[in-house]
Structure formats: structure tokens, C-alpha cells
PDB file with SEQRES, HELIX, SHEET and CRYST1 records, atoms N, CA, C and O in Angstrom:
SEQRES   1 A   53  ILE CYS GLN ARG ASP ILE LYS ARG LEU ARG GLU LYS GLU          
SEQRES   2 A   53  LEU GLN LEU GLN ALA ASP LEU THR ALA ALA SER LYS GLU          
SEQRES   3 A   53  ILE LEU ARG LEU ARG THR MET LEU LYS GLU TYR SER SER          
SEQRES   4 A   53  ASN THR PRO ASN GLY SER ASN ASP GLN SER SER SER SER          
SEQRES   5 A   53  VAL                                                          
HELIX    1 AA1 GLN A    3  ASN A   40  1                                  38    
HELIX    2 AA2 PRO A   42  GLY A   44  5                                   3    
HELIX    3 AA3 ASP A   47  SER A   51  1                                   5    
CRYST1    1.000    1.000    1.000  90.00  90.00  90.00 P 1           1          
ATOM      1  N   ILE A   1     -11.651 169.778-206.243  1.00  0.00           N  
ATOM      2  CA  ILE A   1     -10.641 169.349-205.311  1.00  0.00           C  
ATOM      3  C   ILE A   1      -9.984 170.522-204.652  1.00  0.00           C  
ATOM      4  O   ILE A   1      -9.498 171.410-205.352  1.00  0.00           O  
ATOM      5  N   CYS A   2      -9.942 170.576-203.365  1.00  0.00           N  
ATOM      6  CA  CYS A   2      -9.351 171.701-202.669  1.00  0.00           C  
ATOM      7  C   CYS A   2      -7.888 171.409-202.283  1.00  0.00           C  
ATOM      8  O   CYS A   2      -7.432 170.269-202.374  1.00  0.00           O  
ATOM      9  N   GLN A   3      -7.128 172.504-201.830  1.00  0.00           N  
ATOM     10  CA  GLN A   3      -5.808 172.290-201.450  1.00  0.00           C  
ATOM     11  C   GLN A   3      -5.501 171.141-200.422  1.00  0.00           C  
ATOM     12  O   GLN A   3      -4.522 170.397-200.492  1.00  0.00           O  
ATOM     13  N   ARG A   4      -6.521 171.101-199.416  1.00  0.00           N  
ATOM     14  CA  ARG A   4      -6.351 170.078-198.430  1.00  0.00           C  
ATOM     15  C   ARG A   4      -6.343 168.641-199.010  1.00  0.00           C  
ATOM     16  O   ARG A   4      -5.547 167.812-198.568  1.00  0.00           O  
ATOM     17  N   ASP A   5      -7.225 168.337-200.001  1.00  0.00           N  
ATOM     18  CA  ASP A   5      -7.304 167.128-200.669  1.00  0.00           C  
ATOM     19  C   ASP A   5      -6.030 166.816-201.439  1.00  0.00           C  
ATOM     20  O   ASP A   5      -5.557 165.679-201.454  1.00  0.00           O  
ATOM     21  N   ILE A   6      -5.482 167.849-202.080  1.00  0.00           N  
ATOM     22  CA  ILE A   6      -4.351 167.637-202.898  1.00  0.00           C  
ATOM     23  C   ILE A   6      -3.163 167.279-201.951  1.00  0.00           C  
ATOM     24  O   ILE A   6      -2.326 166.427-202.248  1.00  0.00           O  
ATOM     25  N   LYS A   7      -3.152 167.993-200.790  1.00  0.00           N  
ATOM     26  CA  LYS A   7      -2.049 167.714-199.862  1.00  0.00           C  
ATOM     27  C   LYS A   7      -2.041 166.278-199.330  1.00  0.00           C  
ATOM     28  O   LYS A   7      -1.033 165.579-199.230  1.00  0.00           O  
ATOM     29  N   ARG A   8      -3.305 165.921-198.997  1.00  0.00           N  
ATOM     30  CA  ARG A   8      -3.541 164.556-198.503  1.00  0.00           C  
ATOM     31  C   ARG A   8      -3.185 163.464-199.546  1.00  0.00           C  
ATOM     32  O   ARG A   8      -2.580 162.440-199.229  1.00  0.00           O  
ATOM     33  N   LEU A   9      -3.575 163.728-200.756  1.00  0.00           N  
ATOM     34  CA  LEU A   9      -3.266 162.868-201.843  1.00  0.00           C  
ATOM     35  C   LEU A   9      -1.760 162.706-202.097  1.00  0.00           C  
ATOM     36  O   LEU A   9      -1.255 161.612-202.347  1.00  0.00           O  
ATOM     37  N   ARG A  10      -1.068 163.860-202.019  1.00  0.00           N  
ATOM     38  CA  ARG A  10       0.383 163.812-202.194  1.00  0.00           C  
ATOM     39  C   ARG A  10       1.050 162.974-201.140  1.00  0.00           C  
ATOM     40  O   ARG A  10       1.952 162.186-201.424  1.00  0.00           O  
ATOM     41  N   GLU A  11       0.582 163.157-199.884  1.00  0.00           N  
ATOM     42  CA  GLU A  11       1.199 162.340-198.797  1.00  0.00           C  
ATOM     43  C   GLU A  11       0.869 160.865-198.948  1.00  0.00           C  
ATOM     44  O   GLU A  11       1.678 159.994-198.628  1.00  0.00           O  
ATOM     45  N   LYS A  12      -0.360 160.597-199.451  1.00  0.00           N  
ATOM     46  CA  LYS A  12      -0.700 159.231-199.717  1.00  0.00           C  
ATOM     47  C   LYS A  12       0.203 158.603-200.802  1.00  0.00           C  
ATOM     48  O   LYS A  12       0.612 157.448-200.688  1.00  0.00           O  
ATOM     49  N   GLU A  13       0.495 159.366-201.823  1.00  0.00           N  
ATOM     50  CA  GLU A  13       1.284 158.970-202.911  1.00  0.00           C  
ATOM     51  C   GLU A  13       2.701 158.646-202.477  1.00  0.00           C  
ATOM     52  O   GLU A  13       3.307 157.640-202.848  1.00  0.00           O  
ATOM     53  N   LEU A  14       3.203 159.613-201.630  1.00  0.00           N  
ATOM     54  CA  LEU A  14       4.615 159.336-201.109  1.00  0.00           C  
ATOM     55  C   LEU A  14       4.646 158.066-200.302  1.00  0.00           C  
ATOM     56  O   LEU A  14       5.596 157.300-200.461  1.00  0.00           O  
ATOM     57  N   GLN A  15       3.681 157.778-199.445  1.00  0.00           N  
ATOM     58  CA  GLN A  15       3.570 156.573-198.666  1.00  0.00           C  
ATOM     59  C   GLN A  15       3.531 155.377-199.506  1.00  0.00           C  
ATOM     60  O   GLN A  15       4.215 154.387-199.246  1.00  0.00           O  
ATOM     61  N   LEU A  16       2.707 155.455-200.554  1.00  0.00           N  
ATOM     62  CA  LEU A  16       2.588 154.248-201.515  1.00  0.00           C  
ATOM     63  C   LEU A  16       3.900 154.015-202.192  1.00  0.00           C  
ATOM     64  O   LEU A  16       4.313 152.867-202.354  1.00  0.00           O  
ATOM     65  N   GLN A  17       4.590 155.097-202.606  1.00  0.00           N  
ATOM     66  CA  GLN A  17       5.868 154.950-203.271  1.00  0.00           C  
ATOM     67  C   GLN A  17       6.872 154.263-202.324  1.00  0.00           C  
ATOM     68  O   GLN A  17       7.605 153.356-202.716  1.00  0.00           O  
ATOM     69  N   ALA A  18       6.875 154.726-201.082  1.00  0.00           N  
ATOM     70  CA  ALA A  18       7.744 154.059-200.121  1.00  0.00           C  
ATOM     71  C   ALA A  18       7.473 152.603-199.905  1.00  0.00           C  
ATOM     72  O   ALA A  18       8.388 151.785-199.806  1.00  0.00           O  
ATOM     73  N   ASP A  19       6.192 152.286-199.833  1.00  0.00           N  
ATOM     74  CA  ASP A  19       5.770 150.903-199.680  1.00  0.00           C  
ATOM     75  C   ASP A  19       6.169 150.061-200.879  1.00  0.00           C  
ATOM     76  O   ASP A  19       6.611 148.922-200.731  1.00  0.00           O  
ATOM     77  N   LEU A  20       6.007 150.639-202.086  1.00  0.00           N  
ATOM     78  CA  LEU A  20       6.428 149.940-203.306  1.00  0.00           C  
ATOM     79  C   LEU A  20       7.844 149.681-203.360  1.00  0.00           C  
ATOM     80  O   LEU A  20       8.269 148.614-203.802  1.00  0.00           O  
ATOM     81  N   THR A  21       8.666 150.678-202.897  1.00  0.00           N  
ATOM     82  CA  THR A  21      10.110 150.559-202.875  1.00  0.00           C  
ATOM     83  C   THR A  21      10.516 149.376-201.936  1.00  0.00           C  
ATOM     84  O   THR A  21      11.332 148.525-202.291  1.00  0.00           O  
ATOM     85  N   ALA A  22       9.921 149.372-200.757  1.00  0.00           N  
ATOM     86  CA  ALA A  22      10.187 148.433-199.778  1.00  0.00           C  
ATOM     87  C   ALA A  22       9.820 146.989-200.299  1.00  0.00           C  
ATOM     88  O   ALA A  22      10.560 146.026-200.097  1.00  0.00           O  
ATOM     89  N   ALA A  23       8.687 146.908-200.949  1.00  0.00           N  
ATOM     90  CA  ALA A  23       8.265 145.633-201.473  1.00  0.00           C  
ATOM     91  C   ALA A  23       9.202 145.142-202.628  1.00  0.00           C  
ATOM     92  O   ALA A  23       9.467 143.951-202.790  1.00  0.00           O  
ATOM     93  N   SER A  24       9.662 146.106-203.384  1.00  0.00           N  
ATOM     94  CA  SER A  24      10.616 145.664-204.461  1.00  0.00           C  
ATOM     95  C   SER A  24      11.913 145.179-203.955  1.00  0.00           C  
ATOM     96  O   SER A  24      12.520 144.265-204.514  1.00  0.00           O  
ATOM     97  N   LYS A  25      12.365 145.815-202.847  1.00  0.00           N  
ATOM     98  CA  LYS A  25      13.643 145.377-202.169  1.00  0.00           C  
ATOM     99  C   LYS A  25      13.426 144.000-201.604  1.00  0.00           C  
ATOM    100  O   LYS A  25      14.299 143.137-201.699  1.00  0.00           O  
ATOM    101  N   GLU A  26      12.309 143.797-201.038  1.00  0.00           N  
ATOM    102  CA  GLU A  26      12.047 142.519-200.449  1.00  0.00           C  
ATOM    103  C   GLU A  26      12.009 141.373-201.534  1.00  0.00           C  
ATOM    104  O   GLU A  26      12.553 140.286-201.338  1.00  0.00           O  
ATOM    105  N   ILE A  27      11.342 141.684-202.669  1.00  0.00           N  
ATOM    106  CA  ILE A  27      11.303 140.776-203.806  1.00  0.00           C  
ATOM    107  C   ILE A  27      12.709 140.427-204.227  1.00  0.00           C  
ATOM    108  O   ILE A  27      13.028 139.248-204.382  1.00  0.00           O  
ATOM    109  N   LEU A  28      13.563 141.421-204.417  1.00  0.00           N  
ATOM    110  CA  LEU A  28      14.960 141.143-204.794  1.00  0.00           C  
ATOM    111  C   LEU A  28      15.624 140.286-203.766  1.00  0.00           C  
ATOM    112  O   LEU A  28      16.280 139.310-204.129  1.00  0.00           O  
ATOM    113  N   ARG A  29      15.500 140.577-202.578  1.00  0.00           N  
ATOM    114  CA  ARG A  29      16.115 139.807-201.446  1.00  0.00           C  
ATOM    115  C   ARG A  29      15.686 138.331-201.476  1.00  0.00           C  
ATOM    116  O   ARG A  29      16.495 137.418-201.312  1.00  0.00           O  
ATOM    117  N   LEU A  30      14.366 138.143-201.694  1.00  0.00           N  
ATOM    118  CA  LEU A  30      13.858 136.670-201.712  1.00  0.00           C  
ATOM    119  C   LEU A  30      14.382 136.007-202.961  1.00  0.00           C  
ATOM    120  O   LEU A  30      14.787 134.844-202.937  1.00  0.00           O  
ATOM    121  N   ARG A  31      14.373 136.769-204.087  1.00  0.00           N  
ATOM    122  CA  ARG A  31      14.833 136.099-205.320  1.00  0.00           C  
ATOM    123  C   ARG A  31      16.285 135.668-205.140  1.00  0.00           C  
ATOM    124  O   ARG A  31      16.638 134.569-205.566  1.00  0.00           O  
ATOM    125  N   THR A  32      17.131 136.476-204.532  1.00  0.00           N  
ATOM    126  CA  THR A  32      18.491 136.128-204.237  1.00  0.00           C  
ATOM    127  C   THR A  32      18.623 134.940-203.343  1.00  0.00           C  
ATOM    128  O   THR A  32      19.465 134.073-203.576  1.00  0.00           O  
ATOM    129  N   MET A  33      17.814 134.882-202.332  1.00  0.00           N  
ATOM    130  CA  MET A  33      17.786 133.753-201.333  1.00  0.00           C  
ATOM    131  C   MET A  33      17.416 132.499-202.118  1.00  0.00           C  
ATOM    132  O   MET A  33      17.990 131.425-201.936  1.00  0.00           O  
ATOM    133  N   LEU A  34      16.455 132.676-202.979  1.00  0.00           N  
ATOM    134  CA  LEU A  34      15.919 131.461-203.744  1.00  0.00           C  
ATOM    135  C   LEU A  34      16.979 131.015-204.683  1.00  0.00           C  
ATOM    136  O   LEU A  34      17.136 129.811-204.891  1.00  0.00           O  
ATOM    137  N   LYS A  35      17.713 131.909-205.262  1.00  0.00           N  
ATOM    138  CA  LYS A  35      18.772 131.504-206.217  1.00  0.00           C  
ATOM    139  C   LYS A  35      19.884 130.777-205.509  1.00  0.00           C  
ATOM    140  O   LYS A  35      20.383 129.760-205.990  1.00  0.00           O  
ATOM    141  N   GLU A  36      20.280 131.314-204.335  1.00  0.00           N  
ATOM    142  CA  GLU A  36      21.300 130.729-203.525  1.00  0.00           C  
ATOM    143  C   GLU A  36      20.851 129.331-203.055  1.00  0.00           C  
ATOM    144  O   GLU A  36      21.651 128.395-203.061  1.00  0.00           O  
ATOM    145  N   TYR A  37      19.625 129.190-202.664  1.00  0.00           N  
ATOM    146  CA  TYR A  37      19.100 127.947-202.214  1.00  0.00           C  
ATOM    147  C   TYR A  37      19.144 126.886-203.316  1.00  0.00           C  
ATOM    148  O   TYR A  37      19.619 125.766-203.128  1.00  0.00           O  
ATOM    149  N   SER A  38      18.607 127.312-204.513  1.00  0.00           N  
ATOM    150  CA  SER A  38      18.609 126.427-205.696  1.00  0.00           C  
ATOM    151  C   SER A  38      19.926 125.998-206.089  1.00  0.00           C  
ATOM    152  O   SER A  38      20.076 124.854-206.517  1.00  0.00           O  
ATOM    153  N   SER A  39      20.941 126.829-205.986  1.00  0.00           N  
ATOM    154  CA  SER A  39      22.306 126.391-206.486  1.00  0.00           C  
ATOM    155  C   SER A  39      22.951 125.501-205.376  1.00  0.00           C  
ATOM    156  O   SER A  39      23.855 124.726-205.690  1.00  0.00           O  
ATOM    157  N   ASN A  40      22.520 125.588-204.110  1.00  0.00           N  
ATOM    158  CA  ASN A  40      23.167 124.822-203.064  1.00  0.00           C  
ATOM    159  C   ASN A  40      22.504 123.367-203.001  1.00  0.00           C  
ATOM    160  O   ASN A  40      23.052 122.463-202.369  1.00  0.00           O  
ATOM    161  N   THR A  41      21.379 123.195-203.640  1.00  0.00           N  
ATOM    162  CA  THR A  41      20.731 121.910-203.621  1.00  0.00           C  
ATOM    163  C   THR A  41      20.860 121.207-204.992  1.00  0.00           C  
ATOM    164  O   THR A  41      20.193 121.620-205.941  1.00  0.00           O  
ATOM    165  N   PRO A  42      21.672 120.188-205.119  1.00  0.00           N  
ATOM    166  CA  PRO A  42      21.783 119.444-206.385  1.00  0.00           C  
ATOM    167  C   PRO A  42      20.468 118.825-206.768  1.00  0.00           C  
ATOM    168  O   PRO A  42      19.716 118.384-205.899  1.00  0.00           O  
ATOM    169  N   ASN A  43      20.165 118.781-208.070  1.00  0.00           N  
ATOM    170  CA  ASN A  43      18.988 118.125-208.623  1.00  0.00           C  
ATOM    171  C   ASN A  43      17.672 118.809-207.973  1.00  0.00           C  
ATOM    172  O   ASN A  43      16.594 118.215-207.990  1.00  0.00           O  
ATOM    173  N   GLY A  44      17.811 119.977-207.452  1.00  0.00           N  
ATOM    174  CA  GLY A  44      16.628 120.682-206.932  1.00  0.00           C  
ATOM    175  C   GLY A  44      15.917 119.972-205.832  1.00  0.00           C  
ATOM    176  O   GLY A  44      14.724 120.184-205.612  1.00  0.00           O  
ATOM    177  N   SER A  45      16.682 119.073-205.087  1.00  0.00           N  
ATOM    178  CA  SER A  45      16.048 118.366-204.027  1.00  0.00           C  
ATOM    179  C   SER A  45      15.778 119.320-202.870  1.00  0.00           C  
ATOM    180  O   SER A  45      16.610 120.187-202.605  1.00  0.00           O  
ATOM    181  N   ASN A  46      14.648 119.200-202.169  1.00  0.00           N  
ATOM    182  CA  ASN A  46      14.361 120.116-201.137  1.00  0.00           C  
ATOM    183  C   ASN A  46      14.307 119.380-199.734  1.00  0.00           C  
ATOM    184  O   ASN A  46      13.401 119.598-198.930  1.00  0.00           O  
ATOM    185  N   ASP A  47      15.309 118.521-199.509  1.00  0.00           N  
ATOM    186  CA  ASP A  47      15.311 117.765-198.236  1.00  0.00           C  
ATOM    187  C   ASP A  47      15.547 118.773-197.105  1.00  0.00           C  
ATOM    188  O   ASP A  47      15.021 118.585-196.008  1.00  0.00           O  
ATOM    189  N   GLN A  48      16.306 119.812-197.339  1.00  0.00           N  
ATOM    190  CA  GLN A  48      16.674 120.745-196.269  1.00  0.00           C  
ATOM    191  C   GLN A  48      15.421 121.468-195.706  1.00  0.00           C  
ATOM    192  O   GLN A  48      15.320 121.737-194.509  1.00  0.00           O  
ATOM    193  N   SER A  49      14.454 121.774-196.644  1.00  0.00           N  
ATOM    194  CA  SER A  49      13.332 122.570-196.235  1.00  0.00           C  
ATOM    195  C   SER A  49      12.512 121.848-195.198  1.00  0.00           C  
ATOM    196  O   SER A  49      11.985 122.489-194.288  1.00  0.00           O  
ATOM    197  N   SER A  50      12.379 120.519-195.297  1.00  0.00           N  
ATOM    198  CA  SER A  50      11.504 119.811-194.352  1.00  0.00           C  
ATOM    199  C   SER A  50      12.210 119.727-193.001  1.00  0.00           C  
ATOM    200  O   SER A  50      11.573 119.740-191.948  1.00  0.00           O  
ATOM    201  N   SER A  51      13.442 119.646-193.051  1.00  0.00           N  
ATOM    202  CA  SER A  51      14.201 119.470-191.671  1.00  0.00           C  
ATOM    203  C   SER A  51      14.267 120.864-190.946  1.00  0.00           C  
ATOM    204  O   SER A  51      14.338 120.913-189.718  1.00  0.00           O  
ATOM    205  N   SER A  52      14.244 121.976-191.709  1.00  0.00           N  
ATOM    206  CA  SER A  52      14.363 123.251-191.004  1.00  0.00           C  
ATOM    207  C   SER A  52      13.034 123.789-190.544  1.00  0.00           C  
ATOM    208  O   SER A  52      13.000 124.874-189.964  1.00  0.00           O  
ATOM    209  N   VAL A  53      11.993 123.133-190.756  1.00  0.00           N  
ATOM    210  CA  VAL A  53      10.640 123.627-190.271  1.00  0.00           C  
ATOM    211  C   VAL A  53      10.489 123.398-188.799  1.00  0.00           C  
ATOM    212  O   VAL A  53       9.453 123.735-188.225  1.00  0.00           O  
TER     213      VAL A  53                                                      
END                                                                             
């Protein structure tokens, strides 16, 4: 492995870390939305979802 490969791999690693961070934030955001939605609908009914499509 030469220096150029190492540099490229480091850049790739940083990009993947950034993607992973973004994905984790999105998962947290969706979990929060799901929790709020679940608590707003009694008995877990999903009547709202069909009307909002």
C-alpha cells in the first residue's frame, strides 16, 4: 500500500463516518416522529395515515 492509497482510504473513511452520522440522526428523528404519532393515536389506530396520503 502506498501513501496515495492510504490518503484515499482515509478520505473514504471520513466520508463513510459522515454518512453513518447522518443516517443515525435520521433514525433518531424518525423514531421520535413514530413515538409522537403512536402517542397521538389512541388504540394504535392508523386512520390518519390513509387520509394524509
